[in-house]
N, C-alpha and C positions, 0 to 999 in steps of 0.2 A: 322226319316226317310222323313216323311210326312211333316214336316217343312221345309226340304231342298228343297223338289220339290215343294213348294207352293214358297220359296223364288225363286228358279229357273225361275219359271213361272212367278212369279211378274217382275222380272229384265226382263226376254224375253220380256213381254208384254210392260213395260216401255221402252225397246229399239226398240221396233217396231213401238212406240208412238212418241218418239221424233225424231226430225230433227235438222239438221244443219242450223243455220240463213246464210243466204245469206249476201254475203258483201255489205256494203254499207246501210242494212236494219235494221229497229229495230222495237220492240214489243212496243205497246202503247195500248191505248182506257180505257174505264172504268173497265174493268175487266180482263186484260191482260194474269194474271196467272191460269185463267180457259180455255185456249187454248193452244194447242201445234202449234207452227209455225216455219216455215222454208223451206227447200228444199225438195222436194219429188222427189228422181230420179227415171226417167222413166214414170212419171206420165205427162209429158207434152204432148202439142199437137203431136208433131212428135217423142214420146217416150223417149223425151229427159227431162231434168230438169224443174220442176215445183214449183213455190212456192205454199204453203199451210198454211191453217189455219183450225184447229180441234178443235172443243170443247173436253173437257176431264172431264167433268160434265155433270149429267142429267138435270138440270136447270139452268140457266144462266140469270140472270134480268140482262144483260150490252151488251158491245161489245169487241172485240178483234180488233187491227188492225195491220198488217204489213207496215210499212212505212219509208220513206225518205224524206228528204230537200233537195233543191239546191236553188241556187242563180238566180234570174229572169233576171238577166243584158238583156240576148239577146232577151227577152220578153218583155220588158219594153215599152209599149204605143202599143203594140200588141195584138191580140187574139191567144191563145193557144188551141191546140186539143190534150187530150190525149187519145190514142185509147189502149185495151188491149183484152185478151179473158179471160173468166172464165167459170168455170164448177162447179157444185153444187151437192151436195147429202145431201139430208135428212134436208135442212136448213129451220127450223121452224119459225123463225121470219124472217129474210131478210139479204140479204147479197149485197155488190157492190164495185165498185172503189169509190174513194172520190179525189178530188181536191181541194187545197185551196191556195188562194192568201195573203200572209200577208203583214200588211204595220207596218211602226214605229216599225221596229225589233221585229216584232212577237205578238205586242199587240193587234192587231184588225184585222180582216179580213177584206180584199176587196173585194173578190168575194169567192165563194164557190159553191161546189156542191158534194153530198155524193148519188146520185143516189136513194135517200128515194121515190121519186117520179117514180121511174121505178124501183123496188127492183126485186131483185133475188131471189126466193122462192122454196124450195122444190129439185126436181130433175132437172139438166140440162146437157145437152151436152156442148160442146165448143162453145162459143158463143162470137162475136165481140160487145164490148160496147164502147161508147165515152163520153168525156165528153168535152166541149169546154168553156172558160172562157176568159175574157179580163183581161190583166195584166197591170192597169193602172201607172200612173207615181206614185212616193211614195212605190212602191211594194219593200220588202225587203227578202222576202222569199217566195218560192213554195214548200208546202207541199203536198204529195199524198201517195196513198197506196189503198190498199184494206181491207176490213171489213167484218165481220161475228158478226152479233147480234144473239144473243139466242144460240141454238144449232145445229151440223150440222158441214160439212165439204166444203171447197171450194177449188180449186186450180186455180192459175193464172198463165199468161203466155204473152210473147212478147208485152211488155208493152212500146208505143212508144209517143214520142213529137213532133209535127211539128206546125209551125207558119201557120196561116189561116186567109184568108183576109174575105170571105163572108160566114161566117158559124154563125148561129144561136147560141147564147150563152145557154147552157144546165143550167147553175146555175144562181144565181141572184147576184148582187151587193149589197152589207151590206147597210143598211141604216145607213144614221147618227143619227137619230132621228125618234123615233114612229110616224106612219102615219095612217089616216084615223080612229082615235078611235071612233067615232061616226057612222062609217060605212055607211056615207053619199056617196062616192065614188064609 
């Protein structure tokens, strides 16, 4: 009988930790299997649905991301701003949104920002974040998502994209070649 209750408890715990994947999104990262990802009903900003990434092990040397891709056509030659809201709980390394503009059919990045220079750590309430990138000629894909590095849990909601004209980019344009190798500049 003890084994039965243990199995029921394990199944119930697993059911509580598993989430449905949101349409159009997929798991990725260096350690995606060490995270539960999907939709968390009632956890959104207005008690609606929110996406979530939650570690499912005590120590993780890597990250998991919930992401998607789309065609850059309407943003080519323009500047794009991605905004979204994120909330965190017990994030031990860091979390953030990320946005990448790919060229040459995904073989190289033309611009990228993953908020590594302004990480979300520990516990935080719903906060709006933004990423602004150029979408140059030759862009073939835009990839984006939210990531969790290490352990903890994040929720994210209300992601939007818009063209902007006079906003400073938050990420950098990828260099073609290494620069300033002797640190003179």
